[in-house]
C-alpha positions in Angstrom: 23.6 20.2 21.3 22.3 17.8 18.7 24.5 17.4 15.6 21.7 15.7 13.6 21.0 17.9 10.6 17.5 19.0 9.6 16.6 17.4 6.2 14.4 19.7 4.2 12.1 18.2 1.5 11.3 20.1 -1.7 8.3 22.5 -2.0 5.1 20.7 -3.0 6.2 17.4 -1.6 3.2 15.3 -0.6 3.0 14.1 3.0 0.1 11.7 3.3 -1.6 8.7 4.9 -3.2 5.7 3.3 -6.1 3.3 3.9 -8.0 0.7 1.9 -11.8 0.3 1.7 -12.1 -3.3 3.0 -9.8 -2.5 5.9 -11.5 0.7 7.2 -14.9 1.2 5.6 -17.1 -1.7 6.9 -20.6 -2.4 5.5 -19.0 -4.0 2.5 -20.0 -7.0 0.3 -17.0 -8.7 -1.3 -14.9 -11.8 -0.8 -13.7 -10.5 2.6 -17.2 -10.0 4.1 -17.4 -13.6 5.5 -13.7 -14.1 5.9 -12.6 -14.9 9.5 -9.2 -13.7 10.4 -6.6 -15.4 12.6 -7.9 -13.5 15.7 -11.5 -14.6 15.0 -12.5 -11.2 13.7 -14.1 -9.9 10.5 -14.2 -6.7 8.5 -18.0 -6.2 8.5 -17.8 -3.0 10.6 -14.0 -2.4 10.5 -13.4 1.3 11.5 -16.8 2.3 10.2 -15.0 4.8 7.9 -18.0 4.4 5.5 -20.0 6.5 7.9 -17.2 8.3 9.8 -15.2 9.7 6.9 -16.1 13.4 7.6 -14.6 12.9 11.1 -11.6 11.1 9.7 -10.9 13.9 7.2 -11.0 16.3 10.1 -8.3 14.1 11.7 -6.3 14.4 8.6 -6.5 18.2 8.7 -5.4 18.1 12.4 -2.4 16.0 11.5 -1.4 18.4 8.8 -1.2 15.9 6.0 -1.7 17.3 2.5 -2.5 14.0 0.6 -4.6 10.9 1.2 -4.3 7.6 -0.7 -7.5 5.6 -0.5 -9.4 3.0 -2.5 -12.7 3.2 -4.2 -14.5 -0.1 -3.7 -15.5 -1.7 -7.0 -18.0 -4.0 -5.4 -20.0 -1.0 -4.1 -20.3 0.5 -7.6 -21.1 -2.3 -10.0 -23.6 -5.1 -9.3 -23.0 -7.0 -12.6 -20.6 -6.9 -15.5 -20.8 -3.7 -17.5 -23.6 -2.4 -15.3 -24.1 1.3 -14.6 -22.5 2.7 -11.5 -24.5 2.8 -8.3 -25.4 6.5 -8.0 -25.8 6.5 -4.2 -22.4 5.0 -3.6 -20.8 7.1 -6.3 -22.2 10.3 -4.6 -20.6 9.2 -1.3 -17.2 8.9 -2.9 -17.7 12.2 -4.6 -18.4 13.8 -1.2 -15.2 12.2 0.2 -13.3 13.8 -2.7 -14.9 17.2 -2.3 -14.2 17.3 1.4 -10.6 16.3 0.9 -10.1 19.0 -1.8 -11.8 21.6 0.4 -9.4 20.7 3.2 -6.4 21.1 0.8 -5.7 17.4 0.8 -4.7 15.9 -2.6 -6.4 12.5 -3.3 -4.6 9.5 -4.8 -7.3 7.0 -5.8 -6.6 3.3 -5.8 -8.8 1.3 -8.1 -8.0 -2.2 -6.9 -6.8 -3.1 -3.4 -7.2 -6.9 -2.8 -10.9 -7.0 -3.3 -13.4 -7.7 -6.1 -17.2 -7.7 -6.7 -18.7 -11.1 -6.0 -19.7 -11.6 -9.7 -15.9 -11.4 -10.5 -15.0 -13.9 -7.9 -17.8 -16.3 -9.1 -16.2 -16.7 -12.5 -12.7 -17.2 -11.2 -11.5 -13.7 -10.2 -8.4 -12.5 -11.9 -7.5 -16.0 -13.2 -10.3 -15.4 -15.8 -8.9 -13.9 -19.0 -11.9 -11.5 -19.4 -11.7 -9.9 -16.0 -9.5 -7.1 -17.5 -12.4 -6.2 -19.8 -14.8 -5.8 -16.9 -12.2 -3.7 -15.0 -11.7 -1.5 -18.0 -15.4 -0.8 -18.3 -15.5 0.1 -14.6 -12.5 2.4 -14.9 -14.0 4.2 -17.9 -17.3 4.9 -16.1 -15.5 6.0 -12.9 -13.1 8.3 -14.7 -15.9 10.0 -16.6 -17.4 11.1 -13.2 -14.2 11.8 -11.2 -11.8 13.3 -13.7 -12.4 16.8 -12.4 -11.5 15.8 -8.9 -8.7 13.2 -9.3 -5.4 13.4 -11.1 -3.3 10.8 -9.4 -4.6 7.3 -10.2 -3.1 4.1 -8.6 -4.6 1.2 -10.7 -3.4 -1.8 -8.6 -2.0 -2.0 -5.1 0.5 -4.7 -4.6 -0.6 -7.2 -7.3 2.4 -9.3 -6.1 1.0 -9.6 -2.5 -2.6 -10.2 -3.7 -1.6 -13.0 -6.1 0.9 -14.5 -3.7 -1.2 -14.7 -0.6 -4.4 -15.7 -2.5 -2.8 -18.4 -4.7 0.5 -19.5 -3.2 0.2 -19.0 0.6 -3.6 -19.4 1.0 -4.0 -16.5 3.4 -6.4 -14.4 1.2 -9.6 -15.6 -0.4 -9.9 -17.9 -2.4 -7.3 -19.5 -0.1 -5.4 -21.6 -2.6 -1.9 -22.9 -2.0 1.0 -23.4 -4.3 -0.9 -22.6 -7.5 2.0 -21.1 -9.3 0.3 -21.2 -12.6 -2.7 -19.3 -11.2 -0.4 -16.8 -9.6 1.3 -16.1 -12.9 -2.1 -15.7 -14.7 -3.4 -13.3 -12.1 -0.3 -11.1 -12.5 -0.5 -11.3 -16.3 -4.2 -10.4 -16.4 -3.7 -7.5 -13.9 -0.8 -6.1 -15.9 -3.0 -6.2 -19.1 -5.8 -4.5 -17.1 -3.3 -1.8 -16.0 -2.5 -1.1 -19.6 -6.1 -0.8 -20.6 -6.9 1.4 -17.6 -3.9 3.6 -18.3 -5.0 4.3 -21.8 -8.5 5.2 -20.6 -7.3 7.6 -17.9 -4.8 9.2 -20.3 -7.4 9.7 -23.0 -10.4 10.5 -20.9 -9.1 11.8 -17.6 -7.3 14.9 -18.8 -9.3 18.0 -17.8 -6.5 20.6 -17.7 -4.1 18.7 -15.5 -2.3 15.7 -17.1 -3.3 12.6 -15.1 -0.6 10.6 -13.3 -1.0 6.8 -13.5 0.9 4.0 -11.8 0.8 0.8 -9.8 2.0 0.4 -6.2 4.6 -2.4 -6.0 5.5 -3.9 -2.7 9.3 -4.4 -2.6 10.7 -6.9 -0.2 14.4 -7.8 -0.1 15.0 -11.5 0.2 18.3 -12.6 1.6 19.9 -15.7 3.1 20.7 -15.4 6.8 24.1 -17.0 6.1 25.6 -16.4 2.6 27.3 -19.8 2.7 24.0 -21.6 2.9 23.3 -22.6 -0.8 19.7 -23.6 -0.1 18.8 -20.4 1.7 20.4 -18.4 -1.0 18.4 -20.3 -3.6 15.2 -19.7 -1.7 15.9 -16.0 -1.5 16.8 -15.7 -5.2 13.7 -17.7 -6.2 11.5 -15.4 -4.1 13.1 -12.3 -5.6 12.5 -13.6 -9.1 8.9 -14.5 -8.5 7.7 -11.6 -6.4 10.0 -8.7 -7.6 11.4 -9.3 -11.0 8.6 -11.2 -12.6 6.0 -8.7 -11.4 7.9 -5.6 -12.4 8.6 -7.0 -15.8 4.9 -7.8 -16.3 3.8 -4.3 -15.5 6.7 -2.2 -16.6 8.8 -4.3 -19.0 9.3 -3.2 -22.6 6.7 -0.9 -24.0 4.5 -1.3 -20.9 6.8 1.2 -19.2 5.0 3.9 -21.3 1.7 3.0 -19.6 2.9 4.4 -16.2 3.8 8.0 -15.4 5.0 7.1 -11.9 6.0 4.1 -9.8 4.4 3.6 -6.4 6.7 1.9 -3.9 5.4 0.1 -0.8 8.5 -0.5 1.3 8.7 -2.1 4.7 11.9 -4.2 4.9 13.3 -7.6 4.2 12.9 -11.3 4.8 16.0 -13.5 5.6 15.8 -17.2 5.3 17.4 -19.6 7.8 17.1 -23.4 7.0 14.3 -22.5 4.5 12.3 -20.6 7.1 11.3 -17.0 6.7 12.7 -15.3 9.8 9.9 -12.7 10.3 7.1 -12.3 12.9 4.4 -12.5 10.1 5.5 -16.1 9.4 5.3 -17.0 13.1 9.0 -16.5 14.1 9.0 -15.3 17.8 10.2 -11.8 18.3 12.5 -12.9 21.2 14.2 -15.4 19.0 14.6 -12.9 16.2 16.3 -10.5 18.6 18.7 -13.3 19.5 19.6 -13.4 15.8 20.3 -9.7 15.9 17.2 -8.8 13.8 15.3 -5.6 14.3 11.6 -6.2 13.5 8.2 -4.7 14.0 5.3 -7.1 14.4 5.6 -8.1 10.7 9.0 -8.0 9.0 12.6 -7.2 9.6 13.3 -3.5 9.3 16.0 -2.6 6.7 16.1 1.2 6.2 19.3 1.1 4.1 17.2 -0.9 1.6 15.2 2.2 0.9 18.2 3.8 -0.8 18.9 0.6 -2.7 15.5 0.1 -4.1 14.9 3.7 -5.0 18.2 3.9 -6.8 17.4 0.7 -8.7 14.0 1.8 -9.7 15.2 5.2 -10.8 18.0 3.8 -12.9 15.9 1.1 -14.5 12.7 2.9 -15.3 13.5 6.7 -15.1 10.0 7.4 -13.7 9.0 9.6 -10.8 8.3 7.7 -7.6 5.8 8.0 -4.7 6.4 6.1 -1.5 2.8 4.8 -1.5 3.2 2.9 1.8 5.6 2.7 4.6 4.9 2.1 8.3 5.5 -0.1 11.3 3.1 -2.3 13.3 4.1 -2.1 16.9 2.9 -0.9 20.3 6.3 0.5 20.9 5.9 4.2 19.8 9.6 5.0 20.4 10.5 2.1 18.0 8.0 3.4 15.4 9.4 7.0 15.6 13.0 5.7 15.2 11.9 3.5 12.3 10.2 6.4 10.5 13.1 8.7 11.1 15.6 6.2 9.8 13.5 5.5 6.6 12.9 9.2 5.9 16.7 9.8 6.3 17.3 7.1 3.7 14.6 8.6 1.5 16.1 12.0 1.7 19.6 10.6 0.9 18.1 9.0 -2.3 16.5 12.3 -3.3 19.7 14.2 -2.7 21.4 11.8 -5.1 18.9 12.7 -7.8 16.0 10.2 -7.4 12.7 11.9 -8.2 10.4 11.1 -5.2 7.3 13.2 -5.0 5.5 12.0 -2.0 5.3 9.8 1.1 2.2 8.1 2.4 2.3 6.6 5.9 0.5 3.3 6.4 -1.9 3.7 8.0 -4.1 6.6 8.9 -5.7 4.4 11.6 -5.5 0.9 13.1 -7.6 -1.3 10.9 -8.5 -4.8 9.7 -5.1 -6.1 8.7 -6.4 -8.8 6.4 -5.6 -12.4 7.6 -4.2 -11.0 10.9 -7.4 -9.2 11.8 -7.0 -6.3 14.3 -3.8 -7.5 15.9 -1.3 -5.5 13.8 -1.3 -1.9 14.9 -0.1 0.3 12.0 -2.2 3.4 12.7 -1.3 7.0 13.4 -4.7 7.0 15.1 -5.6 4.2 17.6 -9.1 2.8 17.2 -10.7 1.2 20.2 -12.4 -1.8 18.6 -13.8 -3.0 22.0 -15.9 0.2 22.1 -18.9 0.1 19.8 -18.4 3.8 19.1 -14.9 3.1 17.7 -13.3 6.2 19.1 -10.1 7.5 17.4 -7.2 8.6 19.5 -3.9 10.0 18.1 -0.8 8.0 19.1 2.5 9.7 19.9 3.7 8.9 16.4 0.9 11.1 15.1 2.4 14.1 16.7 5.8 13.3 15.4 4.5 12.8 11.9 2.4 15.9 12.0 5.4 18.0 12.7 7.2 16.5 9.7 4.2 17.2 7.5 3.9 20.8 8.6 7.6 21.6 8.6 8.3 19.6 5.4 11.4 18.4 7.1 12.7 15.8 9.5 15.7 15.6 11.9 18.0 13.1 10.5 18.6 9.8 12.2 22.4 9.5 12.5 24.1 6.1 12.8 24.6 4.9 16.4 28.1 5.6 17.8 30.1 2.5 18.6 
């Protein structure tokens, strides 16, 4: 008999999946449209979710999820600064929301997920000090239309990742490297935009149910592979300061904490440095070599489920705000590995909640295999497989989909106990 306990989650807990428009919709016109990924691919068709969303919502119902975190693409809705919203495109998003609500699926709407209208990019993107004004205008017009359908608003997804990869690592458009000043300006301007958007949503989005407002912060632990290496420790501490502390302070420091009613946490794992090098597959370190070091990785980063407890406890004590796990998932073709990883992280999540951390939902990344930014279609995060070699783009549930579906329907998971020595 198994001695692993069943971990029950509280009534009303949200079990969801997540996507972003550039990664799944296709037929889009933003800075990613002409971008060529490392595998030679582009996002012009992606998963064709733009046309296939009724089918994809049916898949959500089959999976038993009760929440969906997705983005509304700004570039579809405004053709110029302060322009009226495109009614045809707006009606499509309204239909998405109506179908979700009819299916009993709670929407969490993301307002910015790594992409901008071209007219924003042409004037410097988020390095321009007035971009927050244009964003606030967009949010005001959108909230006026959607306030009866949406109560959970996620203003920015991973501003740290967006600013870092676009202005420090050069992997996102506009492809700039080591522009630390521009990185800091982007974070500062996005934080200011979050404050403005929050005030608008709070004031104009309350139609009987108080709106929830927050960002989604990617949290990565940065450690030295060997503690006695002063240079690797310095590298890890510097990354922590820039990508974690600085960003959290910008969005949630001081009085700005009042402008969020929740914190969204995107958590995948950690990065360890060895001789200045990030020892993760996403940075080119071979998986075989990482295994020789004793690292457990998916196709992106080192897995670190005990970090889930650490970061949730830290956020709870520092900010005293409810938390949603707005993203967690694993990119791998090994479904047994993905199941074990999910069980380990949900066990850690439940441990945090049993210690008093107020976590209200979990969104698996991602609903389906998609265009994974600079990596193209090579990173397989989906609950649903998408055959990109077939022009019909058929969806097929992976084994993990069945495992996650049972968790969603039972509102519980069988705990992953530590391996016996």
